[in-house]
C-alpha positions, 0 to 999 in steps of 0.5 A: 500500500502506497503512504507516501505521494512523491516526485522525482527530480532527475537531472538528466546531465548527471544520470546521462554520464552515469549511464555511459560510464555503465555501457547503457543505452540512454534513451526515453525507455531507460530513463522511464524505467530508472524513474520507476526504479527509485520509489519504493513499495510504500510510495505512490508516483505523483510526478516525474520531473526530467531536467536536460536540454537538447543539442547545441545548434549553432556554428562555430570556427573550428580551433585549427582550420579555422573552418566553420562547423555547424551543430545541428540538434535534435531534441525529438526524445525530449518530445517522446519523453514528455509524452510518457505517463507523469512525466514532465520536461524541464529543459535548460540551455546548453552552452557552447564554450569552445574547444579542447585538446582530446589528449593531455598533454598536447603532442608536439606533433602538427595538431589538427581539427581532429584531436580537439572535441568541444566544450558544452555546459549545461545551464539552468537546470539546478535553479529549475530544480531548486524552483521545483522544490519549493513550489512542491514544498508550499503545495505540498502535493507531495510527501517526499522529493526523490532527487537523482543528481550529483549538483551540490548546488541543490543543497539549500533547496532540499534543506527549504523542502525539509524545513518545509516538512517534506522528506528528502530521499537523494539517489545513488545510481549503483556506479555513482559517487555522490557528495556527502553534502548532498546526504548530509541535507537528505532523510533517506540516501537510497541506492539504486541499480540501473535498468538493463537496456531495452531499446536498439542504441541506433533507433531512429528517435534516440539518433540525437541523444546518442551524439549528444551523449558522446559529447 
């Protein structure tokens, strides 16, 4: 019997990196299965909030040749995820921050564009997580917040939620190592095993996500 109504908040950037390290296929079905593994038998899922951003779309000059390169975006997988039961997608923004060498120290041989990789930075996710925790703290629509993130910027929001009377759960996916500060401000630490792959990684819907995963 479900005694606690919960909202599950998933930092997509963190979960994607964790899945990549575990060699999992990261797509909407994987995310949905993982979300349901985050709740326990005495909890009823009120909503799953997924925070991520589409691939960067824009043009930049390559670091060696100086020629223009166009980055293409594909957000079909985010649309697919938002259509799943109980899911809502909160979008941040992906910023382009230049290029860096793929290997360090940098080789003394002549470098080419292929020796560099783009740098992207996800912005706005921690702020959106904090706003949603604050909103649930005020509305009391749920009894517990289940957080999937390694971002210690979420600590003030966790503290606010607890002061408002919510119970907080921090999920530690198998293979991930979270900062002690997150657990210090949570009521429960919950280890969760990653689900098995359930889709072909070449699925047309997830090609854009696979490119983002490789970035």
